[in-house]
C-alpha positions as a printed NumPy array, in Angstrom:
array([[ 53.283,  28.618, -55.644],
       [ 54.478,  24.893, -54.708],
       [ 58.163,  26.289, -54.91 ],
       [ 57.317,  28.983, -52.802],
       [ 55.42 ,  27.667, -49.922],
       [ 58.324,  25.465, -49.395],
       [ 60.848,  27.877, -48.969],
       [ 58.177,  30.26 , -46.205],
       [ 58.014,  26.859, -44.805],
       [ 61.696,  26.362, -44.645],
       [ 62.553,  29.323, -43.274],
       [ 60.418,  29.147, -41.012],
       [ 61.456,  25.8  , -39.514],
       [ 65.334,  27.157, -39.763],
       [ 64.596,  30.269, -37.769],
       [ 62.557,  28.495, -35.558],
       [ 65.349,  25.834, -34.318],
       [ 67.226,  28.122, -33.721],
       [ 64.975,  30.629, -31.763],
       [ 65.014,  33.526, -34.006],
       [ 61.9  ,  33.608, -33.418],
       [ 62.863,  36.07 , -30.535],
       [ 63.907,  39.423, -30.47 ],
       [ 67.74 ,  39.919, -31.389],
       [ 70.572,  39.991, -28.706],
       [ 70.257,  43.46 , -28.033],
       [ 68.239,  45.046, -30.551],
       [ 65.08 ,  46.499, -29.218],
       [ 67.553,  47.544, -25.822],
       [ 69.663,  49.439, -27.696],
       [ 69.04 ,  53.287, -29.03 ],
       [ 69.235,  53.873, -32.563],
       [ 72.605,  55.199, -33.783],
       [ 73.174,  57.387, -36.62 ],
       [ 76.081,  56.345, -38.808],
       [ 77.261,  57.496, -42.409],
       [ 77.669,  54.836, -45.076],
       [ 80.906,  54.856, -46.426],
       [ 81.076,  52.057, -49.004],
       [ 78.469,  49.13 , -49.836],
       [ 81.007,  45.398, -49.793],
       [ 77.553,  43.334, -50.642],
       [ 73.615,  43.688, -50.736],
       [ 73.59 ,  42.801, -47.435],
       [ 76.731,  44.609, -45.739],
       [ 77.48 ,  48.271, -45.346],
       [ 80.685,  50.256, -44.12 ],
       [ 79.698,  52.77 , -42.029],
       [ 81.615,  55.658, -39.926],
       [ 79.671,  56.401, -36.645],
       [ 78.73 ,  59.703, -34.951],
       [ 82.591,  59.205, -32.649],
       [ 84.09 ,  58.933, -36.192],
       [ 84.507,  54.475, -35.516],
       [ 84.519,  52.633, -38.407],
       [ 82.371,  49.56 , -38.377],
       [ 81.349,  46.641, -40.88 ],
       [ 77.617,  46.431, -40.642],
       [ 75.365,  43.518, -41.981],
       [ 72.226,  44.675, -42.24 ],
       [ 69.538,  42.157, -40.66 ],
       [ 67.528,  39.632, -41.363],
       [ 68.244,  40.029, -44.844],
       [ 70.797,  37.721, -47.116],
       [ 72.649,  39.065, -50.425],
       [ 73.738,  36.505, -53.402],
       [ 77.404,  36.311, -52.378],
       [ 79.937,  36.908, -55.137],
       [ 80.11 ,  34.741, -57.87 ],
       [ 76.21 ,  33.876, -57.492],
       [ 73.974,  35.129, -60.118],
       [ 72.571,  38.318, -59.31 ],
       [ 75.422,  39.384, -56.644],
       [ 76.446,  42.551, -58.511],
       [ 72.746,  44.042, -58.571],
       [ 71.997,  43.178, -55.263],
       [ 75.092,  45.331, -54.15 ],
       [ 74.146,  48.183, -56.463],
       [ 70.292,  48.274, -55.305],
       [ 71.845,  48.676, -51.909],
       [ 74.579,  51.133, -52.867],
       [ 71.984,  53.454, -54.263],
       [ 69.99 ,  53.367, -51.777],
       [ 72.924,  54.124, -49.24 ],
       [ 76.477,  55.146, -49.882],
       [ 77.186,  58.553, -48.626],
       [ 73.648,  58.721, -46.989],
       [ 73.163,  58.705, -43.195],
       [ 71.007,  56.422, -41.727],
       [ 70.291,  54.648, -38.494],
       [ 71.674,  51.752, -37.129],
       [ 69.275,  49.559, -34.134],
       [ 72.391,  49.233, -32.597],
       [ 76.275,  49.5  , -32.966],
       [ 76.993,  46.271, -33.567],
       [ 77.84 ,  44.141, -36.465],
       [ 73.823,  42.743, -37.492],
       [ 72.033,  45.686, -37.263],
       [ 68.229,  46.857, -38.415],
       [ 69.072,  49.935, -40.814],
       [ 66.767,  52.671, -41.341],
       [ 67.23 ,  55.159, -44.254],
       [ 67.171,  58.596, -44.301],
       [ 62.898,  58.648, -44.845],
       [ 63.043,  56.328, -41.782],
       [ 61.927,  53.622, -43.842],
       [ 63.531,  49.926, -43.329],
       [ 66.134,  48.909, -45.41 ],
       [ 66.265,  44.967, -45.382],
       [ 62.266,  45.08 , -46.042],
       [ 62.705,  47.67 , -48.81 ],
       [ 65.537,  45.021, -50.73 ],
       [ 63.074,  42.286, -49.939],
       [ 60.122,  43.823, -51.968],
       [ 62.455,  44.657, -54.832],
       [ 63.543,  41.33 , -55.231],
       [ 67.554,  42.346, -54.292],
       [ 67.937,  39.834, -51.364],
       [ 66.191,  37.276, -49.709],
       [ 65.772,  36.611, -46.3  ],
       [ 68.084,  34.819, -43.794],
       [ 66.753,  31.865, -43.259],
       [ 71.177,  30.86 , -41.816],
       [ 71.955,  33.695, -39.774],
       [ 71.19 ,  36.212, -36.77 ],
       [ 68.459,  35.893, -34.849],
       [ 66.188,  38.585, -36.051],
       [ 62.81 ,  39.922, -34.989],
       [ 60.889,  41.428, -37.567],
       [ 60.193,  37.549, -39.377],
       [ 56.738,  38.496, -39.467],
       [ 56.768,  41.601, -41.511],
       [ 59.396,  40.485, -43.942],
       [ 57.821,  37.352, -44.938],
       [ 54.753,  38.546, -47.03 ],
       [ 56.844,  41.012, -48.881],
       [ 59.966,  38.098, -49.848],
       [ 56.759,  36.052, -51.571],
       [ 54.672,  38.99 , -53.186],
       [ 58.552,  39.481, -54.963],
       [ 58.778,  35.815, -55.264],
       [ 55.424,  35.729, -57.284],
       [ 56.302,  38.497, -59.294],
       [ 59.946,  37.625, -60.596],
       [ 61.433,  40.898, -59.353],
       [ 64.859,  41.144, -58.673],
       [ 66.663,  37.877, -58.741],
       [ 63.849,  36.121, -58.248],
       [ 63.257,  35.97 , -62.094],
       [ 66.754,  36.857, -63.05 ],
       [ 68.065,  33.644, -60.971],
       [ 65.167,  31.237, -62.366],
       [ 64.151,  28.277, -63.931],
       [ 60.708,  28.045, -66.136],
       [ 60.328,  24.88 , -66.93 ],
       [ 56.538,  23.587, -69.229],
       [ 55.642,  20.013, -69.733],
       [ 53.516,  19.234, -73.356],
       [ 52.023,  15.638, -73.313],
       [ 51.388,  14.753, -76.518],
       [ 48.914,  10.957, -77.29 ],
       [ 49.119,   9.121, -80.311],
       [ 47.138,   7.6  , -82.181],
       [ 44.253,   9.612, -80.948],
       [ 41.79 ,   6.487, -80.927],
       [ 42.79 ,   3.374, -80.848],
       [ 41.37 ,  -0.172, -79.736],
       [ 41.148,  -2.386, -76.538],
       [ 44.46 ,  -4.325, -76.337],
       [ 46.684,  -1.605, -78.691],
       [ 49.314,   0.804, -76.4  ],
       [ 48.256,   4.619, -76.592],
       [ 52.213,   6.222, -76.666],
       [ 52.364,   9.47 , -74.699],
       [ 55.333,  11.687, -75.216],
       [ 56.667,  14.571, -72.406],
       [ 58.508,  17.292, -73.673],
       [ 59.755,  19.444, -70.529],
       [ 60.846,  22.624, -72.029],
       [ 63.417,  25.217, -69.452],
       [ 62.796,  28.548, -70.972],
       [ 64.658,  30.133, -67.707],
       [ 67.764,  31.874, -67.828],
       [ 69.201,  28.92 , -65.661],
       [ 69.456,  25.766, -66.173],
       [ 67.257,  23.843, -63.984],
       [ 69.048,  21.018, -61.958],
       [ 67.104,  17.387, -60.502],
       [ 64.077,  17.899, -63.014],
       [ 61.375,  15.577, -61.959],
       [ 58.888,  14.388, -64.192],
       [ 55.575,  12.284, -62.993],
       [ 52.581,  11.183, -65.58 ],
       [ 49.926,   9.436, -64.397],
       [ 47.566,   7.653, -66.606],
       [ 43.708,   6.633, -66.793],
       [ 42.906,   4.076, -64.447],
       [ 42.767,   0.428, -65.656],
       [ 45.841,   1.907, -68.39 ],
       [ 48.866,   0.666, -67.317],
       [ 52.024,   1.544, -68.241],
       [ 54.374,  -0.764, -70.096],
       [ 57.713,   1.492, -70.98 ],
       [ 59.079,   4.892, -69.933],
       [ 61.94 ,   5.867, -71.092],
       [ 63.963,   9.226, -71.679],
       [ 65.202,  10.125, -74.821],
       [ 67.808,  12.875, -73.637],
       [ 71.287,  11.846, -71.916],
       [ 71.936,  12.04 , -68.004],
       [ 67.961,  10.854, -67.467],
       [ 66.338,   7.577, -66.853],
       [ 62.384,   7.169, -66.424],
       [ 60.613,   4.028, -64.342],
       [ 56.972,   2.345, -65.182],
       [ 55.081,   1.609, -61.65 ],
       [ 52.095,   0.561, -62.811],
       [ 49.182,   3.31 , -63.187],
       [ 51.789,   5.897, -63.495],
       [ 55.774,   6.499, -64.271],
       [ 58.189,   8.462, -62.84 ],
       [ 61.317,  10.194, -64.608],
       [ 64.787,  12.716, -63.548],
       [ 66.587,  14.867, -65.291],
       [ 69.966,  15.537, -63.963],
       [ 69.906,  19.122, -65.713],
       [ 68.235,  20.803, -68.553],
       [ 69.669,  23.753, -69.889],
       [ 68.656,  26.438, -70.09 ],
       [ 66.047,  27.133, -73.49 ],
       [ 66.568,  23.79 , -73.817],
       [ 64.465,  20.402, -73.539],
       [ 64.308,  16.95 , -72.23 ],
       [ 61.786,  14.202, -73.423],
       [ 61.088,  10.273, -72.434],
       [ 58.018,   8.591, -74.271],
       [ 55.947,   5.982, -72.755],
       [ 53.444,   2.976, -73.446],
       [ 50.177,   2.737, -71.731],
       [ 47.768,  -0.785, -71.741],
       [ 44.855,   0.477, -73.797],
       [ 41.952,  -1.343, -71.483],
       [ 38.91 ,   0.743, -70.561],
       [ 36.762,   2.118, -73.676],
       [ 36.419,   5.932, -73.218],
       [ 37.652,   9.764, -73.399],
       [ 40.643,   8.48 , -70.826],
       [ 43.511,  10.789, -70.455],
       [ 46.82 ,  10.896, -68.802],
       [ 48.07 ,  13.63 , -66.644],
       [ 52.079,  14.788, -66.144],
       [ 53.603,  17.212, -63.707],
       [ 57.336,  18.602, -63.928],
       [ 59.578,  19.748, -60.519],
       [ 62.362,  21.229, -59.565],
       [ 63.378,  22.411, -55.812],
       [ 65.049,  25.72 , -55.93 ],
       [ 67.878,  26.247, -54.276],
       [ 67.477,  27.873, -50.819],
       [ 71.441,  27.443, -49.169],
       [ 73.222,  30.968, -48.756],
       [ 75.15 ,  30.759, -51.797],
       [ 73.519,  29.013, -54.627],
       [ 75.625,  30.374, -57.668],
       [ 74.334,  29.201, -60.906],
       [ 71.677,  26.911, -59.591],
       [ 67.522,  28.435, -60.082],
       [ 66.054,  29.421, -56.424],
       [ 62.854,  28.476, -58.127],
       [ 60.751,  27.673, -60.648],
       [ 59.498,  31.188, -62.227],
       [ 56.319,  30.207, -63.69 ],
       [ 54.542,  27.087, -61.826],
       [ 51.128,  27.917, -63.999],
       [ 52.416,  25.596, -66.877],
       [ 54.192,  22.796, -65.137],
       [ 51.13 ,  20.312, -65.454],
       [ 49.112,  19.274, -68.549],
       [ 46.838,  16.153, -70.025],
       [ 46.308,  14.428, -72.586],
       [ 43.561,  12.695, -74.09 ],
       [ 43.141,   9.66 , -76.185],
       [ 39.349,   7.879, -77.009],
       [ 39.712,   4.434, -76.679],
       [ 37.42 ,   1.762, -78.324],
       [ 36.107,  -1.356, -79.044],
       [ 38.269,  -3.947, -80.986],
       [ 36.749,  -4.635, -83.929],
       [ 35.653,  -7.51 , -86.376],
       [ 38.85 ,  -8.98 , -88.35 ],
       [ 38.803,  -7.22 , -91.868],
       [ 36.706,  -4.06 , -90.052],
       [ 38.137,  -0.3  , -89.678],
       [ 38.289,   1.391, -86.01 ],
       [ 35.566,   2.475, -85.148],
       [ 34.78 ,   6.769, -84.981],
       [ 36.635,   7.935, -82.141],
       [ 34.753,   8.79 , -78.95 ],
       [ 34.663,  12.486, -78.274],
       [ 37.591,  13.972, -75.895],
       [ 37.767,  18.093, -74.948],
       [ 39.303,  20.105, -77.793],
       [ 40.532,  23.867, -76.796],
       [ 37.487,  25.689, -79.312],
       [ 34.41 ,  24.943, -79.471],
       [ 32.452,  23.081, -81.671],
       [ 29.13 ,  23.789, -82.587],
       [ 27.514,  20.153, -82.423],
       [ 29.713,  18.802, -80.852],
       [ 28.379,  18.008, -77.352],
       [ 30.069,  20.967, -75.201],
       [ 29.569,  21.97 , -71.689],
       [ 27.624,  25.428, -72.451],
       [ 29.316,  26.102, -69.105],
       [ 32.594,  26.534, -71.185],
       [ 31.825,  28.889, -74.127],
       [ 35.491,  29.073, -75.989],
       [ 35.998,  25.452, -75.646],
       [ 34.574,  22.153, -75.988],
       [ 34.338,  20.491, -72.623],
       [ 31.996,  17.894, -72.668],
       [ 29.336,  17.8  , -69.611],
       [ 29.932,  15.407, -66.671],
       [ 30.067,  12.249, -65.84 ],
       [ 32.449,  11.431, -66.678],
       [ 34.297,  14.212, -64.281],
       [ 37.266,  16.06 , -65.565],
       [ 40.451,  17.682, -63.653],
       [ 42.314,  20.309, -65.171],
       [ 45.44 ,  18.2  , -65.202],
       [ 43.591,  15.931, -67.375],
       [ 43.511,  18.814, -70.21 ],
       [ 45.97 ,  20.892, -71.949],
       [ 45.158,  23.493, -72.1  ],
       [ 44.23 ,  26.394, -69.776],
       [ 42.852,  29.957, -68.991],
       [ 40.032,  29.324, -70.437],
       [ 36.147,  31.112, -70.294],
       [ 34.082,  29.325, -67.494],
       [ 30.447,  30.542, -66.752],
       [ 28.796,  30.091, -63.22 ],
       [ 24.965,  29.161, -63.665],
       [ 22.748,  29.876, -62.372],
       [ 24.381,  32.445, -59.749],
       [ 28.742,  33.461, -59.512],
       [ 28.865,  30.525, -56.428],
       [ 27.482,  27.813, -58.293],
       [ 30.415,  25.585, -58.949],
       [ 30.631,  24.677, -63.314],
       [ 30.303,  20.956, -63.639],
       [ 33.718,  20.1  , -63.641],
       [ 35.237,  22.486, -60.863],
       [ 37.724,  24.151, -62.78 ],
       [ 37.604,  27.644, -61.71 ],
       [ 37.323,  27.273, -57.816],
       [ 38.038,  30.404, -57.05 ],
       [ 35.045,  31.666, -59.296],
       [ 36.994,  34.603, -61.48 ],
       [ 35.427,  33.355, -64.364],
       [ 39.228,  31.781, -65.52 ],
       [ 39.171,  28.398, -65.808],
       [ 42.709,  26.139, -64.77 ],
       [ 44.26 ,  29.082, -63.778],
       [ 46.891,  27.846, -61.252],
       [ 45.406,  28.933, -57.69 ],
       [ 42.135,  26.737, -59.228],
       [ 43.788,  22.964, -58.728]])
């Protein structure tokens, strides 16, 4: 969702800076022109023959297709060809850039956007239909239709804490594993790991090539040049255990999707942001006297119910202790668990895991 919002903001800024929110020159003043589509050279480019016999190359106003050699270029061309080739359409103007209406009267650009075959033309000629095009692209991107699914990375992160219980003064070791399940390699991947307050990072190092990590006190960051499709990247951190209790660490992984006209094989976005963050708990206990065993670990949240485990009844499928302390979704390594709202559906659960009140905790729209 974050990449989607960023993309739309950049589109609006780019279009607004160029005066694109104004009406395209002559697009509304000219009468519609009937034309026959004789060829489709790209997903956003038609060759037409006007009623007077004149031939014209037309860019479909408001959209941009992947150029030749880029991901989804041939599929985009095929989609436009299937809708228009050898059919009579109406152009908003007999000009090199025009809106195109299909034989049934529908907007070609909007239909291609809805299928994920093109994206909004953020850097081309000005056009007046931006307001109606943006939600159409948002829907296609959210659903990963067309190029949004084919030209994407799919990052997820897992955080493992060892040991499960440590004594004050010892070190906790966290291992972050990033997996890219998407069809394209993820470029310039950023990992942010945060420890519980009062437990500073001691070391941070990547075990993957072409990556680096830096500990910065209460948080640590890593940068990976690339994580290949179906590949992984890992980093290992140590944290000084200083505060007694069930403490959490959280990890967030991010990429910046390509917004250029020609993205080649660079991913447009992360196709699933639900799994971009996770957490891990460790129990920190008092240091035992010399020769004595470590005290039993304090309870930490687990992803299943435990009878007699001090589990809050608002979360009947997982064992999450009642507040305080207050936990966030970023603290947990699991998602999508059941949440009961009591006594009314609008009463928040103790940890505010289900902020949209749909009965499912820690989905992306709950953060």
